[in-house]
N, C-alpha and C positions, 0 to 999 in steps of 0.2 A: 389254349390258355395263352393270354398275352404276356410274354415276359420281357416286354420293352420297358425301359426305365420310364418313369413317370415324367411326363412334360407339361405338368400342371403350371399354369402361369400365376405368379404371385398375385395376390389380391390387391385392390387398391389401398387397403389399410397397411399391407406390408411395404408397398411402394412408398407410401406416406412416411413410414417409419424409417426407411433407408434413406429418402431424401432429407428429413428432418435431422437424422444422424450425421449425414454429410454437412448440412448446414451449420450445426452445433461445432463440428471439428473445425470448420473453416472460421468461425467466430473465435474459437479458442486459439487457433494458431496465430490469427490476426492480433488477438490480445496479448500473447506471449512476444510477438515480434515488436508491437508498440511499447510494450512494457520495457524490453531491452533497449529500444530507441530513447526511451524517456529518461534513461541513466545518463546520457550524453549532456543535455542540459542541466541536469540536477549537479553533476560534477562541476561543470563550467560556472554554474551559479555560486556553488561553495567556494570555488577557487577565487572567483572575482570578489566574493565577499570578504574572504581572507586577505586578498592582496590589496584590496582598497581600504580595508580598515571599518569598512561598513558594518562588520560583526560587532565591533565594539560600541558603535553608535546606536545600535538598535537593541537597547537593553531596557529591562524594567518596563514601566507603563507604556512607553512609546513604543517598544518593540511589540508589545502585545497588540496594540492599536493597529499597527502597521500589518502585522500577521493576520489579524482577524478580517480587516477590510480586504486586503489583498487576496488571501486565500478564499474566502466565501464569495467575494466578487467574481474571481475567475471561476470558481466551481458553478456559480450560477450562470456564467457566460457558457461554459462547456455543456451544461445541461440544456440551455436554450437553444444552442446551436448543435445538438447532438446528431442530427441527420443532415448536417450541410457540409461543406468542404472545409469551413473554417474550423470544424471540431478538432481536428489533428494539431494545426498550429496553436490552437488556444491550450490544448493539453500540454503541449511542449512548453509553452510560455509559463504555463502553471508549474511545471516540474523545474523550470529555471528559477523561479520566484521561491519555490520551496527549498532549492539549493542554497539560495541567498539566506533564507531564514535559518537554515542548518549550520551556516559558517560560524556563528557565535559559539555554539556547543563544540563544533570541531576545533575551532581556535583555542578554546579552554583545554580540551583533551589534548591536542597536539603540543600544547605548552608543557605537558608533563614529561618526565623523563622517558617514559616508555609509550607516550602517546601513539606514535605511529603503529606500534603493535596492537594497541587497544582499538584502534579504528579498524584495522584489519581483522581482529577478532570479532568485532561488532558485525562487520560486513560478512565474514564467514558464518556467523551464527544466523544472521538475516537470511542468507542463502540456503542454509540447512532447513530452516523453518519453511521458507518458501518451497523448496523441493519435497519436503515431507508433506506439507499441505496439499500440493499438486498431486502427489502420488496418493494420498488419501481421497482426494476428490474423485479419482478415476476408479478407485476400488468401492467406496461406499456407494450402496444402492438405494438406500432410504432417502427420502426427501427432507431436506434440512431447511426448508423455507421458514418454518416457525422459529428456527434458531435465531433468525435475523433480528426480530423485534427485541429479543433478550440483549443481543449483543449491541443493539442501537442504544438501549437504556443505559447499559455498561458505559458506552462511549460517551453519552451526554454526561453521565456523573463524573466520569474522568475529567471532562472538559470543564465542568463547573469547578471541581477540585482544584484543577490546575490553574484557573483564573484566581481562586481564592488563595493559592499558595504564593501567586505573585506578590501578595501583600503579607501573608503570614510568614513566608520564608522558613517553612518547618522542614528540616532534613528527613525526619521520620516519615512524614506525609508525602515527600517526594520520592523516597524509595518504595513506599508502598504502592503508590500510584504507578511507579515505572514497572514493578512486578506484574500488577493487575493488567497494565496496557499491554504487556508482551503477551499475556494469555488471550486477552480479548481480541487483539488485532491479529494474532495468529489464527484464532478461530473464524474471523473475517475472511482471512485468505482463503480458507477452506470453503467458507459458505459461498463467497463471490464466484470461485472457480466452478463449484458445483452447480450454481445457477446457470452458468455458461453451458456446461455439459448437459444440463437437463433441459435446455432451451428456454428458460425463463427469461434470461438477459439475451437479446440478439444484437445489441449494439456493442461493437467491440471497444469503441472509444469510452463508453461508460464503464464497460467492464474493467478496461485497464485503469481508468480513474480510481475505481474502488480497490483494486488490489495494490496499486501504487500508494495511496493513502495508507493502507494497512501496513505494508512493507515499511513505509518511511517511518510510521510511529514505532514499529518493532525495532528498527535500526537505532532510532533516536533514543529510545528507552533501554536498549542493550548498552549503548554508549555511556549513558547515564549511570547505570548500574557498574560497568566495568570501570569507569572513572572514579567512582565513590570507593569500590572495594580493592581495585587493582591498580590504580594510579600511584605512580612514584613521583616525587618531586625531583627537580633538576640537581 
């Protein structure tokens, strides 16, 4: 009787799964690294916007037009150059622009008596949501790809309502939209990270773009809610 341990070589299918898992992990690591790097131009853009007074100039309809043209133009450029060396600089330029656009809201909140504390709370809340969704994405085994289309529909509805509210100026609508946005974009973080882990998204620049946009929206809307319900005048 042969009592030697089995020396069966793994099948090609098993080899492919190992290679695939290693590739997915590499894309995920690169996504996390680029996401961390993208925070630097975001903070720099917000600081320049506050220091230069640009945050007060970009208000109302003008701010909306600049945001829509700049944001969608840069997103289009990143998508078009997703497989070229220009993708990372374009993404970092986009995050700088988004920091500039965030400076108006930051300036408003920082003008409150407890503004610095509110910003830190919004940052801590966003970080908690990110780590929570990242942990869930590694635990959940089921395919979440079908969730994407429903989240996309919700995001489009939020965008339309946001544009309308520029002219309506309804506080109730703003609060409702902020609560919904936090839920929708938190789920988007889970969805996008799961796509990377499942090997659906293999481009770490595009993966970073998706997660960054979701976290940006979570932070922004947390800041709105904290400013409405927790802000104190000087």
